[in-house]
C-alpha positions in Angstrom: 16.7 14.8 -65.0 15.2 18.1 -64.2 11.6 19.2 -63.4 10.2 22.7 -63.8 6.6 23.8 -63.0 4.9 25.7 -65.8 2.3 28.5 -65.3 -0.5 26.0 -65.7 0.8 23.8 -62.9 2.1 21.1 -65.3 5.5 19.7 -64.3 7.9 19.3 -67.1 10.6 16.6 -66.8 13.7 16.3 -69.0 16.5 13.9 -69.2 19.5 15.1 -71.1 22.5 13.0 -72.0 25.9 14.6 -72.9 29.1 13.2 -74.3 31.7 13.6 -71.5 34.0 15.7 -73.8 31.2 18.1 -74.7 29.7 18.6 -71.2 30.0 22.0 -69.5 29.1 22.1 -65.8 26.1 24.2 -64.9 27.2 27.7 -64.1 25.1 28.3 -61.0 25.3 24.8 -59.5 27.3 23.6 -56.5 29.4 20.5 -57.0 29.6 17.6 -54.5 31.5 14.4 -54.8 29.7 11.5 -56.5 30.9 8.1 -55.3 30.3 5.2 -57.7 30.6 1.7 -56.1 29.3 -1.5 -57.7 27.3 0.4 -60.3 25.5 2.4 -57.6 25.7 6.1 -56.8 26.4 7.5 -53.3 27.0 10.9 -51.8 28.4 11.9 -48.3 26.1 14.0 -46.2 26.3 15.5 -42.7 23.4 14.5 -40.6 22.5 16.1 -37.3 19.6 14.3 -35.6 20.0 16.3 -32.4 22.3 19.0 -30.9 24.2 16.1 -29.2 25.1 14.1 -32.4 26.5 14.9 -35.8 27.6 12.2 -38.2 28.8 12.1 -41.8 27.2 9.1 -43.6 27.4 7.8 -47.2 23.9 7.9 -48.6 22.8 5.8 -51.6 21.2 7.9 -54.3 17.7 6.5 -54.9 15.7 8.5 -57.5 12.9 5.9 -57.1 12.4 6.8 -53.5 10.0 9.4 -52.2 12.0 9.8 -49.0 14.2 12.9 -48.2 17.0 11.3 -46.2 16.7 7.8 -44.7 19.1 6.7 -42.0 18.9 4.8 -38.7 20.5 7.8 -36.9 17.2 9.6 -37.1 16.1 7.5 -34.1 18.2 9.9 -32.1 16.3 12.9 -33.5 13.2 14.6 -32.4 9.6 13.6 -32.9 10.6 10.0 -33.3 7.6 7.7 -34.0 7.1 4.0 -34.1 4.8 2.5 -36.7 3.6 -1.0 -37.4 4.6 -1.5 -41.0 3.1 -4.9 -41.6 2.8 -8.5 -40.7 5.2 -11.2 -41.8 5.7 -14.8 -40.7 3.1 -14.4 -38.0 4.5 -11.2 -36.3 4.1 -7.5 -36.8 7.2 -5.6 -37.7 7.9 -2.0 -36.7 9.5 0.9 -38.3 10.6 4.4 -37.1 10.8 7.9 -38.5 11.7 11.2 -37.0 13.1 14.6 -37.7 16.8 15.4 -38.4 17.7 18.8 -36.9 20.0 19.5 -39.9 21.0 17.8 -43.1 24.0 19.2 -45.0 24.7 18.4 -48.7 27.8 20.2 -49.7 27.1 24.0 -49.2 23.4 23.4 -48.6 21.8 23.1 -45.1 18.3 21.9 -44.5 16.5 22.1 -41.1 13.7 20.0 -39.7 14.0 17.2 -42.3 11.6 14.2 -41.8 13.0 10.8 -42.6 12.6 7.1 -42.0 15.1 5.1 -40.0 16.6 2.4 -42.2 19.7 0.3 -41.9 21.1 1.2 -45.3 21.2 5.1 -45.6 19.8 6.7 -48.7 18.7 10.0 -50.2 15.5 10.3 -52.4 13.4 12.6 -54.4 11.9 14.5 -51.5 15.4 16.0 -51.3 16.4 16.0 -55.0 13.1 17.7 -56.1 14.5 20.9 -54.6 17.3 21.0 -57.2 18.1 20.7 -60.9 20.4 17.7 -60.5 23.2 16.9 -62.9 25.1 13.6 -62.7 28.6 13.9 -64.1 29.6 10.3 -63.6 32.9 10.3 -65.6 34.2 13.2 -63.3 32.5 11.8 -60.2 30.5 14.9 -59.5 26.9 15.7 -58.7 25.8 19.2 -59.5 23.0 20.7 -57.5 21.2 23.9 -58.6 18.4 25.1 -56.3 15.0 25.5 -58.0 11.6 27.0 -56.9 11.0 24.1 -54.4 14.3 24.7 -52.5 12.8 26.5 -49.4 9.6 24.3 -49.1 9.1 22.5 -45.8 9.7 18.8 -45.6 6.4 16.8 -45.3 6.1 14.3 -42.5 6.5 10.7 -43.5 3.7 8.4 -44.6 2.6 5.8 -42.1 1.6 2.4 -43.1 -1.3 1.1 -41.1 -2.0 -2.6 -40.9 -5.3 -3.6 -42.2 -7.0 -6.5 -40.6 -7.7 -9.0 -43.4 -7.1 -12.6 -44.3 -4.0 -11.6 -46.2 -1.1 -10.8 -43.8 0.6 -8.6 -46.4 -2.4 -6.4 -47.1 -1.7 -2.9 -45.9 -3.4 0.5 -46.4 -1.3 3.6 -46.8 -2.2 6.7 -44.8 -0.4 10.0 -44.4 -0.1 11.9 -41.1 1.7 14.8 -39.5 2.2 15.8 -35.9 -1.1 17.0 -34.3 0.1 20.6 -34.6 0.6 20.3 -38.3 -2.7 18.8 -39.4 -3.1 16.0 -41.9 -1.0 15.9 -45.1 -2.9 17.5 -47.9 -5.1 19.7 -45.6 -5.1 23.3 -47.0 -5.2 24.5 -43.4 -1.8 22.8 -42.6 0.9 25.1 -41.4 
């Protein structure tokens, strides 16, 4: 699938399917290993939550996720925040998010990447939207070609605030950034 922004601001999305014997890899794209396990796609990425820790983790490819990179190791990063995510079985449950100092995908390095802490690491569309992405499943390769969004800053994660109501699962979504960055969507944000 690829997405390109037209002059009028409309985003064009395309999904192209090729026969394996007719496929030619994109000329300007970098190739990284695509791991296929139990009908799921994964890639290996190097995550550096701080200067003191660097890990290589297998991330599940989740094109339905709005996250950049999600991994528990971000709890060792900077600007870690705890959020009450909701209420279940009579108790609130908490979640964490923070900033990875570096995220490396093949030859690409990203700095100051916001992400949630989750027990099952994943990579989502906040990262993939920066590329034209080509899945070459028969050859176990993922091709990444930077697009016009490649150098954009990573937005802070959305926080989920518990809404006091008679339904314990009722939550209201709100977005936030660190105080120095302003609210998400503010035109004055830096």
